[in-house]
C-alpha positions in Angstrom: 0.0 0.0 0.0 1.4 3.4 -0.9 2.2 6.1 1.6 -0.6 8.3 0.2 -3.2 5.6 0.6 -2.1 5.0 4.2 -2.3 8.7 5.0 -5.7 9.1 3.3 -7.1 6.1 5.2 -6.4 7.7 8.5 -7.4 11.2 7.5 -10.8 9.8 6.6 -11.4 8.6 10.2 -13.9 11.2 11.2 -15.1 9.9 14.6 -12.5 9.3 17.2 -12.9 8.7 20.9 -10.3 8.1 23.6 -10.2 4.4 22.9 -9.7 4.9 19.1 -6.7 7.2 19.4 -4.6 4.4 20.7 -5.0 2.3 17.5 -3.8 5.1 15.1 -0.1 4.0 15.1 -1.0 0.4 15.4 -3.3 0.5 12.4 -0.7 2.3 10.3 2.0 -0.2 11.4 -0.2 -3.2 10.6 -1.2 -1.7 7.2 2.4 -1.6 6.4 2.8 -5.1 7.7 5.7 -4.4 10.1 6.1 -5.5 13.7 6.8 -3.3 16.7 10.3 -4.6 16.8 10.9 -3.7 13.2 9.4 -0.2 13.6 11.6 0.3 16.7 14.7 -0.7 14.8 13.8 1.5 11.8 12.8 4.6 13.8 15.2 4.4 16.7 12.3 4.5 19.1 12.1 1.8 21.8 9.6 -1.0 21.6 8.3 0.1 25.0 7.6 3.6 23.8 5.8 2.2 20.7 3.7 0.0 23.0 2.8 3.0 25.1 1.8 5.1 22.1 -0.3 2.2 20.8 -2.0 2.1 24.2 -3.0 5.7 24.1 0.0 8.0 24.8 0.3 10.8 22.2 3.6 10.9 20.4 5.5 14.2 20.7 8.7 15.9 19.6 11.5 13.6 18.5 9.4 10.5 18.9 6.7 11.8 16.6 9.2 12.9 14.0 11.1 9.6 14.1 8.0 7.4 13.8 6.6 9.6 11.0 9.9 9.4 9.1 10.2 5.6 9.6 6.6 5.1 8.4 7.1 7.6 5.6 3.9 9.5 6.5 3.1 13.1 7.7 3.4 13.7 11.4 -0.3 14.8 11.5 -1.3 11.2 10.4 -0.3 10.0 13.9 -2.2 12.8 15.7 -5.8 13.8 16.0 -6.7 16.0 13.0 -8.7 19.2 13.5 -11.4 17.9 11.1 -12.0 14.9 13.4 -14.3 15.1 16.3 -14.4 13.3 19.7 -17.4 11.7 21.2 -17.7 13.6 24.5 -20.2 15.5 26.6 -20.5 18.8 24.6 -21.9 20.5 27.7 -18.7 19.6 29.6 -16.5 20.7 26.7 -18.3 24.1 26.6 -18.0 24.4 30.4 -14.2 23.8 30.2 -14.0 26.3 27.4 -16.0 29.1 29.0 -14.5 28.5 32.5 -11.4 30.4 31.3 -13.3 33.6 30.5 -14.0 35.0 34.0 -10.4 34.5 35.0 -8.8 35.9 32.0 -7.9 39.1 34.0 -6.2 37.0 36.7 -3.9 34.5 35.2 -3.1 31.7 35.8 -6.7 30.9 37.0 -7.7 30.9 33.3 -5.6 27.7 33.1 -6.1 26.2 36.6 -9.9 26.4 36.6 -10.4 24.5 33.2 -7.8 21.9 34.4 -9.7 21.3 37.6 -13.0 20.8 35.7 -11.1 18.4 33.4 -10.0 16.3 36.3 -13.4 16.5 38.2 -15.3 15.5 35.0 -12.7 13.0 33.9 -12.6 14.5 30.4 -9.1 13.8 29.1 -9.2 13.9 25.3 -7.5 15.9 22.5 -10.1 18.7 22.6 -10.0 19.4 26.4 -6.2 19.2 26.3 -6.2 21.7 23.4 -8.6 24.1 25.3 -6.1 24.2 28.2 -3.1 24.4 25.9 -4.7 27.4 24.1 -5.1 29.2 27.4 -1.5 28.4 28.4 -0.2 29.8 25.1 -2.5 32.8 25.2 -1.3 33.6 28.8 2.4 33.4 27.8 1.9 35.6 24.7 -0.3 38.0 26.7 2.5 38.5 29.3 5.1 39.0 26.6 3.0 41.5 24.7 2.1 43.4 27.9 5.7 43.6 29.0 6.8 44.7 25.5 4.0 47.4 25.5 5.2 48.6 29.0 8.8 48.9 27.8 7.7 50.7 24.6 5.5 53.1 26.7 8.5 54.2 28.7 10.9 54.2 25.8 8.6 56.2 23.5 7.1 58.2 26.3 3.5 57.2 25.5 0.6 57.9 27.8 -1.0 55.4 30.1 -3.9 54.9 27.7 -1.7 52.9 25.4 -1.3 50.2 28.0 -5.0 50.2 28.6 -5.6 49.7 24.9 -3.2 46.7 24.9 -4.9 45.1 27.9 -8.3 45.5 26.3 -7.0 44.1 23.0 -5.6 41.0 24.8 -8.8 40.4 26.8 -10.9 40.7 23.6 -8.7 38.4 21.7 -9.2 35.6 24.4 -12.9 36.4 24.4 -13.0 35.9 20.7 -11.1 32.6 20.8 -13.3 31.2 23.5 -16.6 32.2 21.9 -15.5 31.1 18.4 -14.4 27.7 19.8 -17.6 27.4 21.7 -19.6 28.0 18.5 -17.6 25.3 16.7 -18.0 22.8 19.6 -21.7 23.4 19.6 -22.1 23.1 15.8 -19.5 20.5 14.8 -18.1 19.0 18.1 -14.6 20.3 17.4 -12.4 23.4 17.8 -12.1 26.3 15.4 -8.8 27.4 16.8 -6.5 24.5 17.3 -2.7 24.3 17.8 -0.5 21.7 16.2 0.8 20.6 19.6 -0.5 20.0 23.1 1.4 21.1 26.3 -0.6 18.8 28.6 
């Protein structure tokens, strides 16, 4: 089977739940008719690591690149695609998403509160991880932008309103991200804004 056919096969999986993500690597490996030991030798990734990935651990960084290269496929073929959806309680997904909003002005509560809800509701899937990752990335960027704006204010001798404008812009940007994702979750059961990686 060609590399293109293998990739297309997995990109056409449109309904994925927590149990299905574990079989992504395994299905590709079996389609190519290679054993875990053969894949380990070809990729330089240990058999134990391959077993963990096939059991549900998401491959990242060097491991992801090595496996994708060994299998001659795109890295995204081993990950959950944005066009895929996860069978989950949409109400809980929206709750986790919206829970960040009230605490946007007092980071890192915009990260901690969604995480707590994730653990309480036992919702550990690609979408909930992405929701928290987005908040982590937004918080980091917000701090960097705010510090840069403060530095420029002093350097260029700008008035205090410039900092207020930056703060309002940052808050509105997170508001837009959360609301747009909520709309997409409600309509299609997936995220509109999604990163190519997950921090948690």
